[in-house]
Structures are given as structure tokens and as C-alpha cells.
C-alpha positions as CSV (number, residue, x, y, z in Angstrom):
1,M,0.1,0.0,0.1
2,Q,1.1,3.6,-0.9
3,Y,0.8,6.2,1.7
4,D,0.1,10.0,1.1
5,D,1.8,10.9,4.6
6,I,3.8,8.9,7.1
7,D,4.0,9.7,10.8
8,L,6.4,8.7,13.5
9,R,5.6,8.7,17.3
10,V,7.9,7.5,20.1
11,R,6.1,5.9,23.3
12,E,7.3,4.4,26.5
13,R,6.1,0.8,26.8
14,D,7.3,-1.5,29.5
15,G,10.2,0.8,30.3
16,Q,11.5,0.8,26.7
17,R,11.1,3.0,23.8
18,I,8.6,1.9,21.0
19,F,8.6,3.5,17.7
20,E,5.1,3.6,16.0
21,L,4.9,4.2,12.2
22,D,1.5,5.1,10.9
23,G,0.5,5.6,7.2
24,Y,-2.3,8.0,6.1
25,F,-4.1,7.1,2.9
26,R,-6.8,8.4,0.8
27,P,-10.2,6.3,1.1
28,Q,-11.1,7.7,-2.3
29,P,-9.0,9.2,-5.1
30,E,-10.6,12.7,-4.7
31,S,-10.2,12.7,-0.8
32,K,-8.7,15.6,1.0
33,P,-6.1,15.5,3.7
34,P,-8.8,15.8,6.5
35,E,-10.3,12.8,5.1
36,Y,-7.1,10.6,5.1
37,R,-7.4,7.3,7.0
38,R,-4.8,6.3,9.6
39,N,-3.5,2.8,9.0
40,A,-0.8,1.5,11.8
41,I,2.3,0.1,9.8
42,V,4.5,-1.1,12.4
43,D,5.9,-0.8,16.0
44,L,9.5,-1.2,16.3
45,T,11.8,-1.5,19.4
46,E,14.6,1.0,19.6
47,E,17.1,-1.9,18.4
48,Q,14.8,-2.7,15.3
49,A,14.6,1.1,14.6
50,R,18.5,1.5,14.6
51,R,18.8,-1.6,12.2
52,L,16.1,-0.4,9.8
53,H,18.1,3.2,9.9
54,D,21.2,1.5,8.9
55,D,19.5,-0.5,6.2
56,L,17.8,2.3,4.8
57,G,20.9,4.5,5.0
58,E,23.0,1.8,3.0
59,R,20.2,1.6,0.3
60,L,19.8,5.3,-0.1
61,T,23.4,5.7,-0.8
62,D,23.6,3.2,-3.5
């Protein structure tokens, strides 16, 4: 699924930071931003977020 916007939130859960990625998409092609719908994409631990950061950094420099 392709998203029009992606949002990142950081929350504390059980003493550890969790990175929550949410995507916002248009329910209809003509939808305006206030009508976008939220879809939770993934929750990552700090270690997973760092690994993803490293992987993305490698791919973006290729």
C-alpha cells in the first residue's frame, strides 16, 4: 500500500522506547487530507529502529 503521509511517534512501553509508524491514505482518489485514514504500519523497538535506519542508509546511498 502506498501512503500519502507517514507519521512517527515514540512512546514508552514497559520501560523501553517503541517507535510507531503510521501511514495515512486516501479512502477515495479525490479525498482531501482531513479525510485521510490512519493505518498502523509497524511498531519497532529501539534496536529494530536502529537496524532499519542502517539498512535504509545503505540503500539510499547506492
